[in-house]
C-alpha positions as CSV (number, residue, x, y, z in Angstrom):
1,M,0.9,14.2,-10.8
2,T,0.1,10.5,-9.7
3,P,1.5,10.3,-6.2
4,D,3.5,7.3,-5.3
5,F,1.9,4.8,-3.0
6,G,3.7,3.3,0.0
7,L,2.7,0.6,2.6
8,I,3.7,0.4,6.2
9,I,2.9,-3.0,8.0
10,V,3.0,-2.9,11.9
11,G,3.0,-6.1,14.1
12,D,5.4,-8.2,16.2
13,E,3.5,-11.2,14.9
14,I,4.6,-10.7,11.3
15,L,8.2,-10.5,12.4
16,S,8.0,-13.3,14.7
17,G,6.4,-15.8,12.0
18,K,3.2,-16.2,14.1
19,R,1.4,-14.9,11.3
20,S,1.9,-14.3,7.6
21,D,1.6,-11.0,6.1
22,K,-1.5,-10.7,3.5
23,H,-1.5,-7.1,3.2
24,L,1.4,-6.5,0.7
25,P,0.2,-8.8,-2.2
26,K,-3.4,-7.5,-1.7
27,V,-2.5,-4.0,-1.7
28,I,-0.4,-4.5,-5.0
29,E,-3.6,-6.0,-6.5
30,M,-5.9,-3.2,-5.4
31,L,-3.6,-0.8,-6.7
32,A,-3.1,-2.6,-10.1
33,Q,-7.0,-3.0,-10.7
34,R,-7.0,0.9,-10.8
35,G,-3.8,1.2,-12.9
36,L,-1.5,2.1,-10.0
37,S,1.4,0.7,-8.5
38,L,3.3,0.3,-5.0
39,S,6.5,2.1,-5.0
40,W,7.5,1.0,-1.4
41,M,6.8,-1.1,1.5
42,R,7.9,-1.2,5.2
43,L,7.3,-3.7,8.2
44,V,7.7,-2.6,11.5
45,G,7.4,-4.3,14.8
46,D,5.4,-3.1,17.8
47,D,8.3,-0.6,19.0
48,R,7.0,2.9,19.6
49,E,10.3,4.4,18.8
50,R,10.3,2.4,15.2
51,I,6.9,3.2,14.4
52,T,7.3,6.9,15.1
53,A,10.5,7.0,13.0
54,A,8.8,5.3,10.1
55,L,5.6,7.5,10.5
56,R,7.8,10.8,10.8
57,E,9.4,9.7,7.3
58,A,6.3,9.2,5.9
59,F,4.5,12.3,6.8
60,A,7.8,14.4,5.5
61,G,7.5,13.1,2.0
62,G,4.9,13.4,-0.6
63,D,3.7,9.9,-0.7
64,A,0.4,8.4,-0.3
65,V,0.9,5.8,2.2
66,F,-1.4,3.1,3.9
67,C,-0.5,1.9,7.5
68,C,-1.9,-1.4,8.6
69,G,-2.3,-2.3,12.1
70,G,-1.9,-1.3,15.5
71,I,-5.0,1.4,15.9
72,G,-6.5,-0.9,18.4
73,A,-7.2,-0.2,22.2
74,T,-5.1,-2.7,23.8
75,P,-1.5,-2.3,25.5
76,D,0.3,-3.7,22.5
77,D,-1.4,-1.2,20.0
78,H,0.9,2.1,19.6
79,T,0.2,3.2,16.1
80,R,-2.4,6.2,17.2
81,Q,0.0,7.5,19.5
82,C,3.1,7.2,17.2
83,A,1.1,9.0,14.8
84,A,0.5,11.7,17.2
85,A,4.1,11.9,18.3
86,A,5.3,12.0,14.7
87,L,3.3,14.9,13.6
88,G,3.7,16.7,16.9
89,V,0.2,17.2,18.1
90,D,-2.1,15.9,20.7
91,L,-4.5,13.0,20.7
92,A,-8.2,13.4,21.2
93,L,-11.5,11.5,21.0
94,H,-12.8,12.4,17.6
95,P,-16.5,13.3,17.8
96,E,-17.5,11.5,14.5
97,A,-15.5,8.4,15.7
98,K,-17.2,8.6,19.0
99,L,-20.6,8.4,17.5
100,L,-19.7,5.6,15.3
101,I,-18.2,3.5,18.1
102,E,-21.3,4.2,20.2
103,A,-23.6,3.2,17.4
104,R,-21.6,-0.1,17.0
105,M,-21.7,-0.6,20.7
106,R,-25.7,-0.3,20.8
107,E,-26.1,-2.4,17.9
108,T,-23.8,-5.3,19.7
109,A,-25.8,-4.6,23.0
110,A,-29.1,-5.1,21.0
111,E,-27.8,-8.3,19.4
112,R,-27.1,-9.9,22.8
113,G,-30.7,-8.7,24.1
114,E,-28.8,-6.1,26.6
115,V,-29.4,-2.8,27.6
116,F,-26.4,-0.5,26.4
117,D,-24.7,1.0,29.2
118,A,-22.3,4.0,27.8
119,E,-20.6,4.1,31.4
120,R,-19.8,0.5,31.8
121,A,-16.1,0.3,32.2
122,D,-15.5,-1.9,28.9
123,N,-17.5,0.7,26.8
124,V,-15.8,3.6,28.2
125,H,-12.5,1.7,27.1
126,R,-13.9,1.0,23.6
127,F,-14.1,4.9,22.9
128,N,-10.3,4.7,23.1
129,M,-10.4,3.4,19.5
130,G,-11.6,6.7,18.5
131,V,-8.6,8.6,20.1
132,F,-7.0,10.1,16.8
133,P,-4.1,12.8,16.4
134,M,-5.6,16.2,16.2
135,G,-6.9,17.3,12.8
136,A,-7.2,13.5,11.7
137,R,-9.9,12.6,9.3
138,I,-12.4,9.6,9.5
139,I,-11.9,6.5,7.2
140,P,-15.3,4.5,7.1
141,N,-15.0,1.1,8.2
142,P,-18.0,-1.0,6.3
143,Y,-17.4,-4.1,8.5
144,N,-18.0,-3.0,11.9
145,R,-18.3,0.8,11.9
146,I,-15.1,1.4,13.9
147,P,-13.3,4.0,11.8
148,G,-9.6,4.3,10.8
149,F,-8.2,7.8,10.3
150,T,-6.2,9.9,7.5
151,C,-3.4,12.3,8.5
152,D,-1.5,14.9,6.5
153,G,2.0,15.8,7.3
154,A,3.6,19.2,6.8
155,G,5.8,17.6,4.1
156,G,3.2,16.6,1.9
157,G,2.7,13.0,2.9
158,Q,-0.7,11.6,3.5
159,V,-1.1,8.4,5.7
160,H,-4.1,6.4,5.8
161,F,-4.4,4.0,9.2
162,V,-6.4,1.1,9.1
163,P,-6.6,-2.0,11.3
164,G,-4.7,-4.9,10.9
165,F,-7.4,-7.4,10.2
166,P,-7.7,-7.9,6.4
167,V,-11.5,-8.0,6.4
168,M,-11.7,-4.6,7.5
169,A,-8.4,-3.0,6.1
170,W,-9.1,-4.0,2.4
171,P,-12.6,-2.3,2.0
172,M,-11.2,0.3,3.8
173,I,-8.2,0.8,1.6
174,E,-10.5,0.5,-1.6
175,G,-12.7,3.1,-0.3
176,V,-9.8,5.4,0.0
177,L,-8.6,4.6,-3.3
178,D,-12.0,5.1,-4.9
179,T,-12.6,8.5,-3.3
180,Q,-9.5,10.4,-2.7
181,Y,-7.4,9.2,-5.5
182,A,-10.1,8.4,-8.0
183,A,-8.7,11.1,-10.3
184,F,-5.4,9.2,-10.5
185,H,-7.0,5.9,-11.7
186,R,-5.8,4.8,-15.0
187,Q,-7.1,1.7,-16.1
188,G,-6.5,0.8,-19.5
189,T,-3.7,3.5,-20.0
190,W,-1.1,1.8,-18.1
191,Q,0.8,-1.4,-19.4
192,E,3.6,-3.7,-19.1
193,R,5.2,-5.7,-22.0
194,S,7.8,-8.1,-21.7
195,V,9.6,-11.0,-23.2
196,I,11.7,-13.9,-22.1
197,V,15.5,-13.6,-23.0
198,F,17.7,-16.7,-23.0
199,G,21.6,-16.8,-23.1
200,A,22.0,-13.2,-22.1
201,M,23.8,-11.1,-19.6
202,E,22.3,-8.2,-18.0
203,A,25.7,-6.3,-18.1
204,L,25.4,-6.9,-22.0
205,L,21.8,-5.6,-22.2
206,T,22.2,-2.5,-20.2
207,P,23.1,0.0,-22.9
208,L,20.1,-1.0,-24.7
209,M,17.8,-0.8,-21.6
210,E,19.5,2.9,-20.8
211,R,19.0,4.0,-24.6
212,I,15.3,3.0,-24.4
213,E,14.7,5.0,-21.3
214,R,16.4,8.0,-22.9
215,D,14.3,7.7,-26.1
216,H,11.0,7.1,-24.3
217,P,9.0,8.0,-21.0
218,V,9.1,4.6,-19.8
219,K,10.6,2.3,-17.2
220,V,12.7,-0.7,-18.3
221,F,12.9,-3.7,-16.0
222,S,15.1,-6.7,-15.9
223,L,14.1,-9.9,-13.8
224,P,16.7,-12.5,-13.9
225,S,16.0,-16.0,-13.1
226,V,18.4,-19.0,-12.4
227,D,16.0,-22.0,-11.8
228,H,12.8,-21.4,-13.2
229,P,10.5,-24.3,-13.7
230,E,9.5,-24.0,-16.9
231,F,12.1,-21.6,-18.7
232,G,15.4,-22.3,-16.6
233,R,17.9,-19.7,-16.5
234,H,16.5,-16.5,-18.2
235,I,15.9,-12.8,-17.9
236,E,12.6,-11.2,-18.6
237,L,13.2,-7.9,-20.1
238,G,10.4,-5.3,-20.5
239,V,9.0,-2.0,-20.4
240,K,6.3,-0.1,-18.5
241,G,4.2,3.1,-18.7
242,A,1.7,4.8,-20.3
243,A,0.5,2.4,-22.9
244,E,1.3,4.7,-26.0
245,A,4.8,5.3,-24.7
246,V,5.1,1.4,-24.0
247,S,3.7,0.7,-27.7
248,A,6.4,2.8,-29.2
249,A,9.4,1.6,-26.9
250,Y,8.7,-2.2,-26.8
251,P,9.3,-2.6,-30.5
252,Q,12.8,-0.9,-30.0
253,L,13.6,-3.2,-27.2
254,L,13.0,-6.2,-29.6
255,E,15.1,-4.9,-32.4
256,G,17.6,-4.2,-29.8
257,L,17.7,-7.8,-28.6
258,A,17.7,-8.9,-32.4
259,A,20.6,-7.1,-32.9
260,Y,22.3,-8.7,-30.2
261,G,21.4,-12.2,-31.4
262,A,19.5,-12.8,-28.3
263,R,17.2,-15.8,-28.3
264,L,13.7,-15.0,-27.5
265,G,10.9,-16.8,-25.7
266,P,7.4,-15.7,-25.0
267,E,6.1,-12.4,-24.8
268,M,3.7,-11.0,-22.1
269,V,1.4,-7.9,-21.5
270,R,0.0,-7.0,-18.4
271,P,-2.5,-3.9,-18.0
């Protein structure tokens, strides 16, 4: 079965308004490009107890979860420690991460015309970025080599930890989607069809929506709007699911709306 996908975003800077979140729309876009969808998201500040609780819940579920932020090595980065606490395991320097971090430091020293010194205090500190929960697996970082990591929970949840920086996080997420979840991609097989409905109330349309979900393996959705700049007050009513199921269910939706005498506007199809 295709897993449900979740997203956890960590950072006080989002909650305080200092920075605007960019991960949610981008993750939705990346999933949609592969015929997948996001089931839920959670935004957590830099609080160890809250991060640990969110991760413990993610590990206990059966979802595939991306966690963005807080995996650096500064005092306000807590995600690595919270992941270990949520799993009940120790932290340790991952041997592959150590090699990748050292390779990056050697490159940086060479670019600056310096001799690399692994014992220099700042370089020793940088190895903390490779200290992960025991049993973690590496997520490659094509931007600067500094890896993220994946951990599996006893409850079936799998959490993929990436940095908060979009330039790093997004290619890493795409890499995970195109390797670990390639078998679940369904481009061209997943579809959403909807129509703009004027002058109808959701309560009136609910029996029709329930009937379609009983008759077909699709999800019915209703998106009301009261001040749309083009359509004004309306409902966008539609079905989504496997393309074949949508093709069978959507005509029934239109027939049901016609029986109610609803006034219909534009129709939309989204892959």
